[in-house]
PLY file of the C-alpha trace (Angstrom):
ply
format ascii 1.0
element vertex 572
property float x
property float y
property float z
element edge 571
property int vertex1
property int vertex2
end_header
0.00 0.00 0.00
1.67 3.22 1.12
5.43 3.73 1.30
4.52 5.79 4.35
1.66 8.09 5.23
3.56 11.17 4.12
5.06 9.53 1.05
1.87 7.75 0.25
-1.54 8.28 -1.24
-0.98 11.89 -2.28
-2.25 11.93 -5.87
-0.48 14.31 -8.22
-2.20 15.96 -11.16
-4.37 13.55 -13.10
-2.48 14.37 -16.27
0.46 12.41 -14.89
-1.40 9.17 -15.44
-0.93 9.71 -19.17
2.81 9.61 -18.68
2.89 6.04 -17.40
4.84 3.94 -19.88
5.73 0.26 -20.12
8.47 -0.59 -17.65
10.52 -2.13 -20.48
11.15 1.33 -21.87
13.18 2.48 -18.90
15.83 -0.17 -18.51
19.27 1.13 -19.34
21.64 -1.41 -20.80
24.15 -2.87 -18.40
27.86 -2.74 -19.23
29.90 -0.49 -21.46
28.37 1.44 -24.37
30.23 2.81 -27.40
32.01 6.13 -27.07
29.90 8.96 -28.45
30.26 12.41 -29.94
27.20 14.65 -29.79
27.57 17.74 -31.94
25.58 20.79 -33.01
24.26 21.33 -29.49
23.07 24.55 -27.89
24.47 23.48 -24.56
24.42 25.12 -21.11
25.84 23.97 -17.79
26.43 25.56 -14.41
29.96 25.02 -13.09
31.55 25.90 -9.76
34.35 28.44 -10.23
35.82 28.98 -6.80
33.13 30.53 -4.62
31.01 31.49 -7.66
28.86 29.58 -10.06
29.26 30.29 -13.77
27.02 29.54 -16.74
29.02 27.94 -19.56
27.93 27.16 -23.08
29.14 24.42 -25.42
28.40 22.93 -28.82
29.59 19.34 -28.43
29.97 16.58 -25.84
32.29 13.56 -25.94
31.32 10.55 -23.82
33.59 7.58 -23.07
32.67 3.90 -23.06
31.81 3.97 -19.35
29.27 6.77 -19.75
31.43 9.59 -18.42
32.11 12.94 -20.06
35.46 13.30 -21.81
34.97 16.92 -22.89
32.45 19.65 -23.65
33.12 22.73 -25.72
33.77 23.54 -29.38
33.42 20.61 -31.75
37.08 20.48 -32.82
38.25 20.52 -29.21
35.80 17.80 -28.22
36.69 15.57 -31.20
40.33 15.79 -30.18
39.46 14.48 -26.72
38.17 11.27 -28.30
41.63 10.54 -29.70
41.87 7.43 -31.84
38.96 5.51 -30.26
35.98 4.51 -32.38
32.82 6.41 -31.58
29.24 7.00 -32.62
28.35 10.47 -33.83
24.98 12.12 -33.17
23.78 15.43 -34.58
21.60 17.34 -32.10
20.50 19.81 -34.79
20.91 22.87 -32.63
18.70 21.60 -29.82
19.25 22.85 -26.28
21.19 20.57 -23.93
21.17 20.91 -20.13
22.56 18.83 -17.30
20.03 16.28 -16.15
17.57 17.78 -13.67
17.70 16.52 -10.08
14.78 16.70 -7.68
16.19 17.09 -4.16
12.99 16.01 -2.39
10.44 13.55 -3.74
8.70 10.25 -3.04
9.38 7.75 -5.81
7.11 4.88 -4.80
4.25 7.18 -3.80
4.33 8.71 -7.26
3.70 5.32 -8.84
1.10 4.36 -6.28
-1.00 7.48 -6.80
-1.69 6.72 -10.45
-4.29 4.06 -9.59
-5.96 5.80 -6.67
-8.69 8.37 -6.17
-7.49 11.93 -6.76
-9.34 14.97 -5.44
-6.62 17.43 -6.43
-8.56 19.22 -9.15
-11.97 19.30 -7.42
-13.17 22.94 -7.13
-15.45 22.40 -4.12
-16.61 19.87 -1.56
-19.70 18.99 -3.60
-17.55 17.98 -6.57
-15.21 16.03 -4.30
-18.06 14.07 -2.76
-19.51 13.31 -6.18
-16.18 11.86 -7.30
-15.88 9.89 -4.07
-19.39 8.50 -4.53
-18.64 7.45 -8.11
-15.35 5.79 -7.18
-16.72 4.03 -4.13
-19.55 2.51 -6.18
-17.08 0.54 -8.31
-14.44 -0.05 -5.64
-12.61 -3.38 -6.15
-10.99 -3.36 -2.69
-12.36 -3.12 0.89
-10.89 0.37 1.44
-11.27 3.61 -0.47
-7.73 5.07 -0.66
-6.46 8.25 -2.26
-6.32 11.94 -1.49
-5.09 15.23 -2.86
-7.89 17.23 -1.20
-7.35 20.81 -0.08
-10.04 22.52 1.95
-8.46 25.92 1.18
-9.22 25.45 -2.52
-12.78 24.49 -1.63
-13.23 27.78 0.27
-14.86 25.84 3.08
-13.42 27.80 5.97
-13.21 24.43 7.79
-12.12 20.84 7.29
-14.54 18.33 5.75
-15.89 15.79 8.22
-16.43 12.06 8.67
-20.20 12.21 8.24
-19.91 13.87 4.82
-17.44 11.19 3.73
-19.56 8.39 5.23
-22.59 9.56 3.26
-20.59 9.34 0.03
-18.89 6.02 0.82
-20.04 3.37 3.30
-16.82 1.40 2.99
-13.87 2.51 5.14
-12.15 5.49 3.56
-8.71 7.03 4.12
-8.00 10.13 2.04
-4.74 12.03 2.56
-4.60 15.81 2.33
-2.56 17.26 -0.55
0.38 17.96 1.76
0.43 14.46 3.23
0.04 15.75 6.79
-3.66 15.14 7.44
-6.14 12.43 6.60
-9.90 12.59 6.08
-11.59 9.38 7.22
-15.19 8.31 7.54
-17.07 6.90 10.50
-16.48 3.33 9.34
-12.68 3.89 9.38
-12.81 5.53 12.79
-14.76 2.60 14.19
-12.37 0.00 12.75
-9.42 1.86 14.29
-11.18 2.26 17.64
-10.88 6.08 17.60
-13.45 7.64 19.89
-14.01 10.87 21.75
-11.82 9.47 24.54
-8.80 8.61 22.34
-5.91 10.86 23.39
-3.88 12.86 20.88
-0.54 11.19 20.18
2.73 13.14 20.47
3.04 15.20 17.32
-0.54 14.57 16.23
-4.07 15.82 16.76
-7.52 14.26 16.44
-9.80 17.08 15.33
-13.08 17.16 17.29
-16.58 18.35 16.55
-18.39 20.71 18.89
-19.95 17.71 20.66
-16.52 16.20 21.37
-16.73 13.40 18.80
-13.79 12.89 16.39
-14.48 14.93 13.27
-12.79 12.58 10.82
-9.65 14.70 10.39
-6.43 13.25 11.74
-3.43 15.58 11.80
0.14 14.28 11.36
0.94 11.45 13.77
-2.74 10.94 14.55
-2.84 9.30 11.11
-0.78 6.47 12.61
-3.84 5.43 14.61
-5.37 4.14 11.37
-2.30 2.20 10.33
-3.12 -1.12 12.07
-6.33 -1.53 10.06
-5.17 -0.30 6.66
-4.29 -2.75 3.86
-0.70 -3.90 4.25
2.12 -2.96 1.93
3.29 -5.73 -0.40
6.29 -6.19 -2.65
4.23 -6.66 -5.80
2.52 -3.33 -5.26
5.78 -1.56 -4.59
7.36 -3.11 -7.67
4.43 -1.94 -9.80
4.68 1.55 -8.30
8.39 1.77 -9.07
7.86 0.52 -12.62
5.17 3.18 -13.11
7.17 6.06 -11.60
10.51 5.63 -13.36
9.32 6.32 -16.93
7.28 9.30 -15.79
10.42 10.95 -14.43
12.58 10.02 -17.42
10.08 11.64 -19.76
10.20 14.82 -17.69
14.00 15.09 -17.85
14.78 13.96 -14.33
18.09 12.12 -14.04
18.31 12.08 -10.26
16.10 12.39 -7.20
16.39 12.31 -3.42
13.76 9.97 -1.97
12.57 11.44 1.31
11.26 8.33 3.03
12.96 4.99 2.40
12.02 1.91 4.41
13.25 -1.67 4.27
10.95 -2.78 1.44
11.82 0.20 -0.77
15.52 -0.18 -0.02
15.44 -3.86 -1.03
13.84 -3.12 -4.37
16.08 -0.16 -5.18
19.19 -2.23 -4.52
17.83 -4.95 -6.76
16.94 -2.58 -9.59
20.30 -0.80 -9.36
22.21 -4.10 -9.48
20.19 -5.21 -12.52
20.64 -1.92 -14.41
16.91 -1.14 -14.19
17.03 2.36 -12.70
16.70 5.15 -15.24
17.80 7.82 -12.76
20.07 8.08 -9.73
18.24 7.70 -6.42
19.64 9.19 -3.22
17.73 7.64 -0.33
16.79 9.07 3.06
16.00 6.40 5.62
12.85 7.33 7.51
13.55 7.66 11.23
16.03 6.16 13.69
13.87 3.48 15.28
14.40 -0.29 15.43
14.42 -0.51 11.62
17.40 1.85 11.55
19.13 -0.31 14.13
18.61 -3.30 11.82
20.03 -1.35 8.92
23.12 -0.51 10.97
23.58 -4.22 11.73
23.63 -4.98 8.02
25.55 -1.98 6.66
28.68 -0.86 8.47
28.48 2.52 6.73
26.15 4.41 4.39
25.49 2.59 1.10
26.68 4.30 -2.10
26.56 3.00 -5.68
26.30 4.96 -8.96
22.54 4.47 -9.30
21.33 4.06 -5.73
22.70 5.44 -2.47
21.33 5.23 1.03
23.34 7.79 2.96
20.83 10.04 4.70
18.18 9.88 7.41
14.89 11.77 7.28
13.46 13.12 10.55
10.35 15.23 11.27
10.15 18.33 13.40
6.56 19.28 12.56
3.67 18.99 10.12
2.38 21.24 7.34
1.00 24.76 7.05
-2.22 23.94 5.19
-3.42 21.57 7.93
-2.06 23.88 10.67
0.32 21.20 11.85
3.38 23.34 11.13
4.86 24.44 14.46
4.88 28.25 14.85
6.57 30.43 17.45
3.30 32.39 17.85
-0.28 31.29 17.14
-1.69 31.07 13.65
-3.00 34.40 12.40
-6.23 32.75 11.25
-6.57 30.37 14.24
-5.29 32.08 17.42
-5.99 28.94 19.46
-3.47 26.88 17.49
0.33 27.01 17.15
0.93 23.72 15.38
2.70 20.58 16.51
6.32 19.79 17.31
6.84 16.07 16.81
9.56 15.70 19.44
10.98 17.46 22.47
14.22 19.34 21.86
16.32 16.72 23.60
14.67 13.88 21.71
15.31 15.51 18.31
18.95 16.12 19.23
19.33 12.46 20.27
17.84 11.26 16.97
20.16 13.49 14.94
23.19 12.43 16.95
22.40 8.73 16.55
22.39 9.01 12.75
25.30 11.40 12.33
27.50 9.35 14.63
27.25 6.56 12.03
28.10 8.87 9.14
24.60 9.58 7.85
23.54 12.99 6.61
20.46 14.10 8.58
17.62 15.89 6.81
14.96 17.37 9.11
11.50 18.19 7.81
10.65 21.65 9.19
7.85 23.91 7.89
7.03 26.34 10.68
9.38 28.89 12.26
9.34 27.02 15.59
10.30 23.77 13.86
13.05 25.44 11.83
14.42 26.99 15.02
14.28 23.67 16.84
16.19 21.96 14.02
18.76 24.75 13.81
19.23 24.71 17.60
19.73 20.96 17.54
22.32 21.14 14.77
24.08 24.04 16.50
24.34 22.16 19.80
25.64 18.98 18.16
28.10 20.74 15.83
29.62 22.52 18.81
30.34 19.12 20.32
31.22 17.36 17.06
32.40 19.97 14.54
33.44 17.24 12.07
29.76 16.44 11.53
29.45 19.66 9.54
31.07 17.73 6.67
27.94 15.52 6.53
26.04 18.57 5.19
22.94 18.48 7.39
19.77 19.68 5.70
16.43 21.17 6.58
13.72 19.91 4.24
11.26 22.62 3.16
12.69 25.48 5.31
9.35 27.12 4.62
8.57 29.65 7.35
11.67 30.98 9.10
12.04 33.74 11.70
14.10 36.48 10.07
16.78 36.28 12.75
17.21 32.55 12.02
17.88 32.91 8.29
21.64 33.69 8.67
22.08 30.60 10.84
21.75 28.28 7.82
25.05 29.55 6.40
26.67 29.90 9.80
26.01 26.27 10.63
26.46 24.89 7.13
22.86 23.63 7.09
21.47 23.23 3.57
17.99 24.53 2.77
16.14 21.95 0.65
13.31 23.98 -0.88
10.42 23.29 -3.24
9.63 26.34 -5.38
6.26 24.97 -6.50
5.07 25.04 -2.88
5.09 28.83 -2.90
2.76 28.86 -5.89
0.45 26.22 -4.40
0.41 27.79 -0.92
0.00 31.45 -1.84
-3.80 31.13 -1.55
-3.52 30.49 2.19
0.03 31.07 3.47
-0.28 34.70 4.43
-3.63 34.08 6.09
-1.93 31.39 8.20
1.10 33.42 9.33
0.15 37.10 8.81
1.98 39.93 7.01
4.98 40.11 9.33
5.97 36.44 9.34
5.38 36.09 5.59
8.62 38.03 5.10
10.51 34.96 6.24
8.34 32.47 4.34
9.42 30.89 1.04
12.27 33.38 1.38
14.73 31.94 -1.12
16.41 35.25 -1.96
16.98 36.06 1.73
18.46 32.61 2.31
20.76 32.84 -0.67
21.82 36.40 0.14
22.73 35.22 3.64
25.02 32.57 2.14
22.84 29.50 2.54
23.20 26.63 0.12
19.84 25.93 -1.64
18.82 22.65 -3.26
15.55 22.49 -5.21
12.89 19.80 -5.51
9.15 19.38 -5.83
8.04 17.04 -3.01
6.25 14.95 -5.64
3.59 13.65 -5.63
2.47 16.41 -3.27
3.20 18.50 -6.37
3.59 17.33 -9.94
7.10 15.90 -10.57
7.95 18.41 -13.28
11.40 20.01 -12.89
10.74 22.63 -15.57
7.60 23.66 -13.65
9.89 24.02 -10.64
12.22 26.27 -12.62
9.24 28.36 -13.68
7.89 28.68 -10.15
11.31 29.63 -8.79
11.70 32.58 -11.13
8.09 33.75 -11.59
6.36 32.88 -8.28
3.11 32.87 -10.18
0.63 30.18 -11.21
-0.04 28.65 -14.63
-2.22 31.62 -15.56
0.49 34.14 -14.65
-1.23 35.21 -11.45
-0.54 37.22 -9.48
0.83 39.46 -12.17
4.50 40.06 -11.51
4.65 37.22 -8.99
3.81 36.62 -5.33
6.43 38.50 -3.32
8.64 38.59 -6.43
11.62 40.00 -4.51
12.10 36.46 -3.13
12.41 34.88 -6.58
15.53 33.30 -8.04
17.07 34.11 -11.41
16.91 31.46 -14.13
20.62 30.77 -13.73
20.19 30.35 -9.97
17.14 28.12 -10.42
18.99 25.94 -12.94
21.88 25.56 -10.47
19.37 24.72 -7.73
17.97 21.79 -9.78
21.37 20.56 -10.98
24.71 21.27 -9.31
23.24 22.38 -5.97
21.00 19.33 -5.75
24.00 17.09 -6.51
25.96 18.86 -3.75
23.12 18.24 -1.32
23.65 14.50 -1.89
27.49 14.63 -1.77
27.45 13.89 -5.51
28.78 17.14 -6.98
31.99 15.41 -8.16
29.95 12.86 -10.11
26.84 14.68 -11.34
25.05 18.02 -11.52
27.09 19.61 -14.34
28.50 18.58 -17.70
32.22 18.53 -17.03
35.00 16.04 -17.80
35.01 13.02 -15.51
31.36 13.31 -14.45
28.55 11.03 -15.52
27.00 12.00 -18.83
23.56 12.79 -17.40
21.84 15.35 -19.62
18.62 16.28 -21.40
17.75 17.60 -24.84
14.95 20.18 -25.07
12.89 21.44 -27.97
13.45 25.07 -26.92
16.16 27.20 -25.32
15.18 27.94 -21.73
17.18 31.18 -21.84
15.18 32.36 -24.88
11.75 31.25 -23.65
9.39 33.54 -21.72
9.59 32.49 -18.07
5.85 31.81 -17.89
6.22 29.18 -20.65
9.13 27.12 -19.26
7.01 24.19 -18.11
5.56 23.89 -21.60
8.95 23.02 -23.11
9.07 19.41 -24.28
11.89 17.12 -23.20
13.01 15.34 -26.36
15.67 13.09 -24.85
16.94 12.10 -21.42
20.42 10.55 -21.02
21.83 8.91 -17.89
25.37 7.57 -17.76
25.83 8.15 -21.47
22.78 6.10 -22.42
19.47 7.42 -23.60
16.67 6.41 -21.24
13.97 8.58 -22.87
13.03 7.60 -25.48
14.72 4.36 -24.52
17.53 3.08 -26.72
16.83 -0.23 -28.37
19.05 -3.02 -27.13
21.34 -4.41 -29.79
0 1
1 2
2 3
3 4
4 5
5 6
6 7
7 8
8 9
9 10
10 11
11 12
12 13
13 14
14 15
15 16
16 17
17 18
18 19
19 20
20 21
21 22
22 23
23 24
24 25
25 26
26 27
27 28
28 29
29 30
30 31
31 32
32 33
33 34
34 35
35 36
36 37
37 38
38 39
39 40
40 41
41 42
42 43
43 44
44 45
45 46
46 47
47 48
48 49
49 50
50 51
51 52
52 53
53 54
54 55
55 56
56 57
57 58
58 59
59 60
60 61
61 62
62 63
63 64
64 65
65 66
66 67
67 68
68 69
69 70
70 71
71 72
72 73
73 74
74 75
75 76
76 77
77 78
78 79
79 80
80 81
81 82
82 83
83 84
84 85
85 86
86 87
87 88
88 89
89 90
90 91
91 92
92 93
93 94
94 95
95 96
96 97
97 98
98 99
99 100
100 101
101 102
102 103
103 104
104 105
105 106
106 107
107 108
108 109
109 110
110 111
111 112
112 113
113 114
114 115
115 116
116 117
117 118
118 119
119 120
120 121
121 122
122 123
123 124
124 125
125 126
126 127
127 128
128 129
129 130
130 131
131 132
132 133
133 134
134 135
135 136
136 137
137 138
138 139
139 140
140 141
141 142
142 143
143 144
144 145
145 146
146 147
147 148
148 149
149 150
150 151
151 152
152 153
153 154
154 155
155 156
156 157
157 158
158 159
159 160
160 161
161 162
162 163
163 164
164 165
165 166
166 167
167 168
168 169
169 170
170 171
171 172
172 173
173 174
174 175
175 176
176 177
177 178
178 179
179 180
180 181
181 182
182 183
183 184
184 185
185 186
186 187
187 188
188 189
189 190
190 191
191 192
192 193
193 194
194 195
195 196
196 197
197 198
198 199
199 200
200 201
201 202
202 203
203 204
204 205
205 206
206 207
207 208
208 209
209 210
210 211
211 212
212 213
213 214
214 215
215 216
216 217
217 218
218 219
219 220
220 221
221 222
222 223
223 224
224 225
225 226
226 227
227 228
228 229
229 230
230 231
231 232
232 233
233 234
234 235
235 236
236 237
237 238
238 239
239 240
240 241
241 242
242 243
243 244
244 245
245 246
246 247
247 248
248 249
249 250
250 251
251 252
252 253
253 254
254 255
255 256
256 257
257 258
258 259
259 260
260 261
261 262
262 263
263 264
264 265
265 266
266 267
267 268
268 269
269 270
270 271
271 272
272 273
273 274
274 275
275 276
276 277
277 278
278 279
279 280
280 281
281 282
282 283
283 284
284 285
285 286
286 287
287 288
288 289
289 290
290 291
291 292
292 293
293 294
294 295
295 296
296 297
297 298
298 299
299 300
300 301
301 302
302 303
303 304
304 305
305 306
306 307
307 308
308 309
309 310
310 311
311 312
312 313
313 314
314 315
315 316
316 317
317 318
318 319
319 320
320 321
321 322
322 323
323 324
324 325
325 326
326 327
327 328
328 329
329 330
330 331
331 332
332 333
333 334
334 335
335 336
336 337
337 338
338 339
339 340
340 341
341 342
342 343
343 344
344 345
345 346
346 347
347 348
348 349
349 350
350 351
351 352
352 353
353 354
354 355
355 356
356 357
357 358
358 359
359 360
360 361
361 362
362 363
363 364
364 365
365 366
366 367
367 368
368 369
369 370
370 371
371 372
372 373
373 374
374 375
375 376
376 377
377 378
378 379
379 380
380 381
381 382
382 383
383 384
384 385
385 386
386 387
387 388
388 389
389 390
390 391
391 392
392 393
393 394
394 395
395 396
396 397
397 398
398 399
399 400
400 401
401 402
402 403
403 404
404 405
405 406
406 407
407 408
408 409
409 410
410 411
411 412
412 413
413 414
414 415
415 416
416 417
417 418
418 419
419 420
420 421
421 422
422 423
423 424
424 425
425 426
426 427
427 428
428 429
429 430
430 431
431 432
432 433
433 434
434 435
435 436
436 437
437 438
438 439
439 440
440 441
441 442
442 443
443 444
444 445
445 446
446 447
447 448
448 449
449 450
450 451
451 452
452 453
453 454
454 455
455 456
456 457
457 458
458 459
459 460
460 461
461 462
462 463
463 464
464 465
465 466
466 467
467 468
468 469
469 470
470 471
471 472
472 473
473 474
474 475
475 476
476 477
477 478
478 479
479 480
480 481
481 482
482 483
483 484
484 485
485 486
486 487
487 488
488 489
489 490
490 491
491 492
492 493
493 494
494 495
495 496
496 497
497 498
498 499
499 500
500 501
501 502
502 503
503 504
504 505
505 506
506 507
507 508
508 509
509 510
510 511
511 512
512 513
513 514
514 515
515 516
516 517
517 518
518 519
519 520
520 521
521 522
522 523
523 524
524 525
525 526
526 527
527 528
528 529
529 530
530 531
531 532
532 533
533 534
534 535
535 536
536 537
537 538
538 539
539 540
540 541
541 542
542 543
543 544
544 545
545 546
546 547
547 548
548 549
549 550
550 551
551 552
552 553
553 554
554 555
555 556
556 557
557 558
558 559
559 560
560 561
561 562
562 563
563 564
564 565
565 566
566 567
567 568
568 569
569 570
570 571
């Protein structure tokens, strides 16, 4: 079933279902390929030049038999790098070439799972959502109705939906995850199966929403979702395998050559190791193990150190400090502007979070802490600060804060001071702008989605999408980063446009910076000699395209390790 609640039934845009391709298309051939010369390219790459990043252009690429770059530059210079070896020559006919795009925060298995589940993402109101639920439930082949993507802010409800409304639409047990993955809408049947009553206490880091009469409303915030887990359908290898086979070609077609999976467990790890060993991954996966519980202890018994291979690495741990802004689970230093009785939820006490971080970093794992609210960001920064004072060598592990969404202005410089990376998702600003300022008010919004402030303070940014919370479209991420406006160009000029990134900065954020965030900048992220030949070919030049049209650009080819994975090369 779900990879995890957060990385689970969070349906992306329905259009993504059309991108699912046969799994046979995504297998890259194992072993050495012929050397190659690709000429007549309109190529761009970001390279690190000392403390600065430079945009370089090139017209040809030479690739060796192992799939690494020999040279980029002028055709004559690149041909010379091939020497006397035999090679295949390809004419790119002036098409634009970029380094492969890397998503620094996504959920690979959840993306594949969502394709076959109920999606409420595009429903304009509660009435439409209930109609879709009713239709789906009537032909349900399984005992449970699973899916999600709902957002009460888009429905203009002014409240959460409730269990009775869902029960009236579907008598079978229903579990529907909010678009952000941090709340679930369940019906009365599901509450009864899980034994959740008016007397059930809130778990640490979670909240059971209640009606005025004290009964559970049907909304479970963050760790309260775990109360349903014992009665949900169990995860199985066949389902995970199908999800992986569905997700990989989607991402190849969108030009993604690498991603950081923010929620790996034992079953996902097993499959990714298998696929990597068999040459069946069409992108490089950097895994974050979810939590430091008994499963992490078992992992440490098996692996003496973090696992790193060219196509799959497991070298990070994902921890949670809080929930999400839309469901008011994000932990704030002061109450919500639109709900003065609420301040959100910290998942752990300060000492507990520090202990979790220390346990992972002591074994050489990078630690990536999910933090949305300003209280959660401060808690994570305080924890890193305390531990780095005691163990300064851990700074080399490049700790990260995932999302870094609402930050107190005085805390922004601490990212650079501590060497903590900010793993951001530009599309979240566009999705959240309909409710974010209402949640935090006009003063705190200055430190929210504040990419320019972070960068100006010297923080290292890495960009992703959090798919399938958002669509897994890197070019849409580029567009959001530089326009801060929706698909219709609204608001005109962008939402708080002073916080936007330039196109060059956004490209770096989805390539070289994302590689750096996974300790992979010497192997990927730019098109330079010695690195893997991971690149994409586009139908248009991103530097000559109006910013509002970037996500419309078609990816013509995706190459990973010197082999074309989209459209897939035919095996000889």
